[in-house]
N, C-alpha and C positions, 0 to 999 in steps of 0.2 A: 591515588593519587590521579589529578586533574592535570590537563595540558595548558600549558603555561604559555606565556611570551617571555621571549628572550633575546637577546642582543648578541652577535657576533661579530667581530670586525666594522662595524657600525650601521650592520644592514639590520632589520627585525628579522625576531623568527620565531617557530615552534618548538616547544621542548615536551615531554613528557617529565613531570614533575620538576625537579628542584635540581636535577642528577643528569638527567637523558641529554642526548645529543640534540643541539640547536640547528634545528633547521631552518636557512637562513630562506629569505624570498624578496624578491620586486616589489618594494610598496608603491609602484607604480603600475603592478599588473597583478589582476585578478586571480588569476590562474594561478599565475607563478606562487599567492599568498596560498591558495587550497591546495597546492602540490603540499607545500612545505606541512602543513597541516595534516595533511594525508600521511606523510613521511611520521609524524611526531606521533599520530594517533598510532600505528600501525606498530613502534618503535613499544609504544605503550603496551599493542595487545603481545608482543614477543615477551616483555617482560614481568608484566602481568604473569601469566600460565607459567611462568616459571617461577616464581619467586612467592605467587599465590598474594599478590596485594591484589586490590581494587582497582579498575579501570574507571576511574570517572569521568561522562562523557555528557558534557548539557546538548540543548538541544540545538546552541549554534553551532559546534560541534558537526554534529549529524548533519547540519544543511549545508555543512562544510564539504563534510566527506562527501555527501551525494548531490547529488544536479536530479532535485525533487520535482516529479511532473505531475500536477495536478490537472482533472481534466471533471468535468461536469460529471455527475453521473444521477442527477436526480430524473425524478419519471419523466419519462418522453412522450409515453400513449396512453389518453385514458379513453376509453369505451363507457359512454355516459348510459346508453343505451344498455348496458349489461354491466353496467359496476365495474367493468377489467380495468385495472391498473398494471400496465406492463414499465421493463424500464431496466438498467445494469444493478445485482445486486453486487455484482464488486469486480474491478476492472487490474489485472493484473499488468499488463504494456499496448499502449496506444498500439493504434493497427502501424504506426510507423516505428514499432519495435521500442519504444520509449517506456525505460519502467516507471511504473507511477507508483508514487510515496499516499499513501492514505493517510487518516484524519488523524490516526493515530500514532502518527512517522513510523509507520511500517510499510512493508511489501511482501509480496511471493515472487520467488526467482523460480527462473527458469527449473532448475533441478528440486523443487517443492509446488511446481503447479501441478505434478498428479494427486498429492494429498487435497489442493483445492478442488478436483474434478470429484476424487475419490467422497468425499463430504459432502460436496452437492448432490452425490448420488445416494449417500446414506440419507439425507435430509428429505431429499423426494419419497423414498421409500417410508421413512418413519415417522415425519414427522407432516412438512405438507402444508403449514398452517402459517399465519402471521400477524402477530399482533400491531399493534400504534404504541411507537417512543417505548418497546421492549417494558411493555408493563405485565407481560406473560399471560394475556386477557386475548384468546385467540377468537382474532375477527375476520383473517382472511381465508381462502384456503386457494392452495398451488394449481394453476393450470397449465401452467407452460415453463419448462425449463432448458436452457441449452446450453452447457458448457462450449466457450471456441477454444477450439485445439488446431493448430497447422493442419495434422493430418485429416480431419473431418469437412477444414475448409478444400481440402485436394480433393477427396472424395467427392463434393460438388461442385467440384468445377473452376470453383475461384480461386484468384491469388491469395495468399496469403497472409496482404496485407488486407484484405479484403473488409475485417474486422478487427475491433480489441480482442486480446485475449483475457476472456471474463466469463461470467456468468451471467445469463440475461435470463428473468424469470418476471412471470406473469400472473397474478393474484385476483381472483373474484371476490369481492365483499358484498355481502347479499344483504344487508341493514345499510337503508338509504343513508342513513343519520353518519354511520361510520366511512361509508365512500366520500362524502359531502366534506365531513371533519379533515377526511387527507387532504382534495385536494384546497381545501382554504389556508392548507400551510406556506408558509413564505417557502421555503426549497424543504419542499418534501422528497426523497429520496428512499429509497431499498440500503437493508442493513444486513448483514450478517452477525448474529450472534451465537457464541459459542465460544468454545476453549481452544488456544493452540499453545504449542511452544512454541517463543520467540529465542532466537538466537543474535545476539551480536555478529554483526560481519563488518570485516578489514573494509570492502570496498561494492558498492553498485557498478556491473559493469552494465 
């Protein structure tokens, strides 16, 4: 069942399917509209869990449910003398504490951040290589990796808002052509490659 538009007492609203409660909103207030849709989605989650119906949520619904924050995770440092490239492999939260929604409309929550940390360590131990464009042909080698946590920042004597919460990496590309190819890309950035269990969530805090 999808989230549908409805009307109650002359006010617009949203409801789950055709039978759900119509949550109305002030048409001149965007926050009011988003809150109404959130209520309809939460109702849909509760009903679908009990009835077995499939909750259909569109990209527009997700954008209304969340307040996506996007940041530039392009490579930020090149070392031409050594063919080294450094940058963020993933950012879960900005240094101001805002949740980041990634290019796949997904995010890593506080309670699952440890999973990202452990996955990074597993990569550092077992793989340590990078390809270009997910072609699965290793061309780069890991030389630096740091998973930022508030605990680590505290031990370093830094405020907990010094850096984003994420994974910073550096790779060496021994082949000059590979290194040059990356530098010529219009929007070069690191990307995590792997599998994960995706869950629909009620709300992003």
